[in-house]
C-alpha positions in Angstrom: 0.0 0.0 0.0 1.1 3.5 -0.7 2.0 5.7 2.2 1.3 9.5 2.1 2.6 11.7 4.8 0.3 14.7 5.3 2.1 17.9 6.5 0.7 20.9 8.3 3.9 22.9 7.4 5.0 23.1 11.0 8.8 23.2 11.5 8.3 20.8 14.4 7.4 18.0 12.0 11.0 17.8 10.7 12.6 18.5 14.1 10.5 15.8 16.0 10.0 13.5 13.0 6.2 13.3 12.7 3.4 14.1 10.3 0.2 15.9 10.8 -1.5 12.8 9.5 -0.5 9.6 7.6 -2.7 8.0 4.9 -2.1 4.4 4.1 -4.6 2.8 1.7 -8.0 3.9 2.9 -7.0 4.7 6.4 -6.0 8.1 7.7 -4.4 8.5 11.2 -4.4 12.1 12.5 -1.7 13.0 15.1 -2.7 14.5 18.4 -4.5 17.7 17.6 -4.9 20.8 19.8 -6.6 24.2 19.2 -6.6 27.6 20.8 -9.6 28.6 22.9 -10.5 30.0 26.2 -12.6 27.0 27.2 -12.4 23.3 26.8 -15.5 23.5 24.6 -13.9 26.0 22.3 -10.8 24.0 22.1 -12.7 20.7 21.4 -14.7 22.4 18.6 -11.5 23.9 17.1 -9.9 20.5 17.2 -12.8 18.7 15.4 -13.0 21.5 12.8 -9.3 21.1 12.1 -9.6 17.4 11.8 -12.6 17.8 9.5 -10.5 20.1 7.2 -7.6 17.7 7.1 -9.8 14.7 6.3 -11.8 16.6 3.6 -8.5 17.7 2.0 -7.5 14.1 1.7 -10.6 12.4 0.4 -12.3 11.7 3.7 -14.8 13.2 6.1 -15.9 13.1 9.7 -18.4 10.3 8.6 -15.3 8.1 8.1 -14.0 8.5 11.6 -13.9 5.2 13.4 -11.9 6.1 16.5 -11.2 9.2 18.6 -8.9 9.4 21.6 -9.4 12.4 23.9 -6.7 13.4 26.4 -8.0 15.9 29.0 -6.0 17.6 31.7 -9.1 17.7 33.9 -11.4 14.7 33.7 -14.1 16.6 35.5 -14.6 18.4 32.2 -15.5 15.2 30.3 -19.2 16.0 30.0 -18.4 19.4 28.3 -16.1 17.7 25.9 -18.6 14.9 25.3 -21.3 17.3 24.4 -19.2 18.9 21.7 -18.0 15.5 20.5 -21.6 14.3 20.4 -22.7 17.4 18.3 -20.3 16.2 15.6 -20.3 12.4 16.1 -23.8 11.7 17.5 -24.9 9.7 14.5 -21.4 8.5 13.5 -20.6 7.0 16.9 -16.9 6.2 16.6 -15.1 4.1 19.2 -13.9 6.7 21.7 -11.6 6.9 24.7 -11.5 9.7 27.2 -8.6 9.8 29.7 -7.1 12.3 32.1 -3.4 13.1 31.7 -1.3 15.3 34.0 -0.5 18.0 31.4 0.0 18.9 27.8 2.8 20.7 26.1 1.2 24.1 26.9 -0.7 24.8 30.1 -3.3 26.8 28.2 -4.2 23.6 26.3 -6.8 21.5 28.1 -7.5 18.8 25.5 -5.7 16.9 22.7 -7.5 14.5 20.3 -6.3 11.8 17.9 -8.5 10.6 15.1 -8.6 7.4 12.9 -10.6 7.5 9.7 -11.3 4.6 7.3 -12.5 5.9 3.9 -15.6 4.0 2.9 
């Protein structure tokens, strides 16, 4: 199968050795994604909108998402995150994980999400 590395253009991709996403066959794996925002809801919405854009630019869509992994710095916020996630994925219902972690790379970031899509 052909491998396609999808770049965001970030200089960190070459420094760290990662891709924004990787497409192999009909599967797209999106790296952990964050987004600016004052609240965890704003960040979650920004993350999903960014993932949507990357997927659509590569022949996929949110409808193809089969897995999300959500990493929160405060698990008590899970319901707020869940409501935003549900507004996008309520009918799609991907397999989902929500876990609490001690911190992310920037203290102003409350959530990071990974996505797996299988193009149907």
